[in-house]
C-alpha positions as CSV (number, residue, x, y, z in Angstrom):
1,X,22.3,-36.4,11.5
2,X,19.1,-38.0,10.2
3,X,17.5,-34.8,8.7
4,X,18.5,-31.2,8.1
5,X,16.5,-30.3,11.2
6,X,18.9,-32.4,13.4
7,X,21.9,-30.4,12.3
8,X,23.3,-27.2,13.7
9,X,22.8,-25.5,10.4
10,X,19.2,-25.8,9.2
11,X,18.8,-24.7,5.6
12,X,17.4,-21.1,5.6
13,X,14.4,-22.1,3.3
14,X,13.3,-24.4,6.0
15,X,12.9,-21.7,8.7
16,X,9.2,-21.5,8.2
17,X,8.8,-25.2,8.7
18,X,10.9,-25.1,11.9
19,X,8.9,-22.2,13.3
20,X,5.5,-23.4,12.2
21,X,5.0,-20.1,10.4
22,X,3.7,-20.6,6.8
23,X,4.8,-17.1,5.7
24,X,8.2,-17.2,7.5
25,X,9.5,-15.1,10.3
26,X,9.6,-11.3,10.9
27,X,12.5,-9.2,12.0
28,X,11.8,-9.9,15.6
29,X,11.4,-13.6,15.2
30,X,7.6,-13.6,15.2
31,X,5.4,-15.3,12.5
32,X,4.5,-13.2,9.5
33,X,0.8,-13.1,8.8
34,X,0.4,-11.2,5.4
35,X,-2.9,-10.0,7.0
36,X,-3.0,-6.8,4.8
37,X,-2.3,-6.2,1.2
38,X,-1.8,-3.2,-1.1
39,X,-5.1,-2.3,-2.9
40,X,-4.6,1.1,-4.4
41,X,-1.9,3.7,-5.0
42,X,-3.0,7.3,-5.5
43,X,-1.4,10.4,-7.0
44,X,-4.5,12.5,-7.5
45,X,-4.5,16.1,-8.6
46,X,-6.8,17.7,-6.0
47,X,-8.0,21.3,-6.1
48,X,-5.7,22.3,-3.3
49,X,-2.7,21.0,-5.2
50,X,0.7,20.3,-3.7
51,X,0.9,16.7,-2.5
52,X,-2.5,16.5,-0.8
53,X,-3.8,14.0,-3.3
54,X,-1.2,11.3,-2.5
55,X,-2.4,8.3,-0.5
56,X,-2.1,4.5,-0.3
57,X,-5.1,2.1,0.1
58,X,-4.7,-1.3,1.8
59,X,-7.2,-4.0,2.6
60,X,-7.2,-6.2,5.7
61,X,-7.3,-9.9,4.7
62,X,-7.7,-11.0,8.4
63,X,-8.4,-9.4,11.8
64,X,-5.3,-7.5,13.0
65,X,-4.9,-6.7,16.7
66,X,-2.1,-4.2,16.2
67,X,-1.8,-2.6,12.8
68,X,1.6,-1.0,13.7
69,X,3.4,-4.2,12.8
70,X,3.0,-3.1,9.2
71,X,4.9,-0.3,7.4
72,X,5.0,1.3,4.0
73,X,8.1,2.5,2.0
74,X,8.2,4.6,-1.2
75,X,11.1,3.7,-3.6
76,X,11.7,7.0,-5.3
77,X,12.8,7.4,-8.9
78,X,14.0,3.8,-9.3
79,X,16.7,4.3,-6.7
80,X,16.0,1.0,-4.9
81,X,14.4,0.6,-1.5
82,X,14.3,3.3,1.1
83,X,13.1,0.9,3.7
84,X,10.0,1.3,5.9
85,X,9.1,5.0,6.0
86,X,5.6,5.0,7.5
87,X,4.3,2.8,10.3
88,X,0.6,2.2,10.6
89,X,-1.1,3.4,13.8
90,X,-1.4,0.9,16.7
91,X,-5.0,0.1,16.2
92,X,-7.1,-3.0,15.5
93,X,-8.8,-3.6,12.2
94,X,-11.2,-6.3,11.0
95,X,-11.0,-8.6,8.0
96,X,-12.3,-6.8,5.0
97,X,-11.6,-3.3,6.3
98,X,-10.6,-0.8,3.6
99,X,-7.8,1.4,5.0
100,X,-6.7,4.7,3.5
101,X,-3.3,6.3,4.5
102,X,-3.5,9.9,3.3
103,X,-1.2,13.0,3.5
104,X,-4.3,15.2,3.8
105,X,-7.5,13.7,5.2
106,X,-9.6,16.7,4.5
107,X,-8.5,16.9,0.9
108,X,-9.2,13.3,0.3
109,X,-12.6,13.6,2.0
110,X,-13.5,16.4,-0.4
111,X,-12.1,14.8,-3.5
112,X,-13.7,11.3,-2.9
113,X,-17.0,13.0,-2.1
114,X,-19.7,10.3,-1.5
115,X,-17.1,7.6,-2.0
116,X,-15.1,8.6,1.0
117,X,-17.4,6.5,3.2
118,X,-16.3,3.4,1.4
119,X,-13.1,3.5,3.6
120,X,-13.5,1.9,7.0
121,X,-10.3,3.4,8.5
122,X,-8.5,6.6,7.4
123,X,-5.1,7.4,8.8
124,X,-3.1,10.7,8.5
125,X,0.6,10.6,7.7
126,X,3.1,13.2,8.9
127,X,3.4,14.5,5.4
128,X,6.8,13.1,4.5
129,X,6.2,9.4,4.3
130,X,3.7,9.0,1.6
131,X,5.4,11.0,-1.2
132,X,5.0,8.9,-4.4
133,X,5.0,10.9,-7.6
134,X,3.2,8.6,-9.9
135,X,6.3,6.8,-11.1
136,X,7.5,5.4,-7.7
137,X,7.3,1.8,-6.5
138,X,5.7,1.0,-3.2
139,X,6.8,-1.6,-0.6
140,X,4.6,-3.1,2.1
141,X,6.4,-4.4,5.1
142,X,5.4,-6.6,8.0
143,X,7.8,-6.5,11.0
144,X,10.5,-5.0,8.7
145,X,10.2,-7.7,6.1
146,X,8.9,-6.8,2.6
147,X,5.7,-8.8,2.0
148,X,4.5,-7.1,-1.2
149,X,5.8,-4.7,-3.8
150,X,4.0,-2.5,-6.3
151,X,6.1,-1.6,-9.4
152,X,9.8,-2.1,-9.6
153,X,12.0,-0.5,-6.9
154,X,14.9,-0.3,-9.3
155,X,13.1,1.3,-12.1
156,X,11.7,4.9,-12.6
157,X,8.1,4.2,-13.6
158,X,7.8,7.1,-16.1
159,X,6.6,5.5,-19.3
160,X,6.2,2.1,-17.7
161,X,2.9,0.3,-17.8
162,X,2.6,0.8,-14.1
163,X,2.9,4.6,-14.2
164,X,0.1,6.3,-12.2
165,X,1.0,10.0,-12.5
166,X,-2.0,12.2,-11.5
167,X,-4.0,9.1,-11.4
168,X,-4.3,5.8,-9.6
169,X,-3.4,2.1,-9.6
170,X,-5.8,-0.4,-8.2
171,X,-5.6,-4.2,-7.7
172,X,-8.6,-6.4,-8.8
173,X,-8.4,-10.1,-8.2
174,X,-4.6,-9.9,-7.8
175,X,-4.0,-7.9,-11.0
176,X,-3.2,-4.2,-11.1
177,X,-5.4,-1.9,-13.2
178,X,-4.8,1.8,-13.9
179,X,-6.8,5.0,-14.3
180,X,-4.5,6.5,-17.0
181,X,-1.8,9.1,-16.7
182,X,-3.1,12.6,-15.8
183,X,-6.7,11.5,-15.6
184,X,-7.5,13.5,-12.5
185,X,-6.1,16.8,-13.7
186,X,-8.5,19.8,-13.6
187,X,-11.1,18.0,-11.6
188,X,-12.9,18.9,-8.3
189,X,-13.8,15.3,-7.3
190,X,-13.0,11.8,-8.5
191,X,-16.5,11.7,-10.2
192,X,-15.5,14.6,-12.4
193,X,-12.6,12.6,-13.9
194,X,-12.6,10.1,-16.7
195,X,-11.2,7.5,-14.3
196,X,-13.5,7.0,-11.3
197,X,-11.6,5.1,-8.5
198,X,-12.9,1.4,-8.7
199,X,-13.8,1.3,-5.0
200,X,-16.3,4.2,-5.8
201,X,-18.5,2.2,-8.2
202,X,-21.0,1.5,-5.4
203,X,-21.1,5.2,-4.5
204,X,-22.0,6.5,-8.0
């Protein structure tokens, strides 16, 4: 053979070059797009308590015709991946859209107050998928392939620099920033806390 592509065993690293897919192939053989990214991880202490302050914020980097090709997984307590546990709704979104996936839409609406309108799309989970406890890593999947990870799936985040217990983590220019552990305790809205969510700066 003249090149690796002429052989019956193309080198796996070359699959994206063969397919014309710069990000490689998804589980069903389609091109990955990386069209959304993780933007924020929330473990707020909201007045109604329980797990109602848990949510994940993603941003659309390009237009997406069917958001359901993306999934989220929570890697609990450093136990490694649990795979994709939440699948986004089959809706279209536009580049630049801020998307919130929440366990309780009403609680997040109340807690974000005037900042809630900063989200272009808000989606409700079934209550069991978004269950991070402030020390859990998060995986973002596209077509069953991990395209981004927050934290370390093999490490319990308690005491780590990426811990976000009763707080948040937020990505700015590719770097994660943090509100500080327990910063939303005993607050009625995000504006009562010492750690306003960065997206809310324009709503202050």
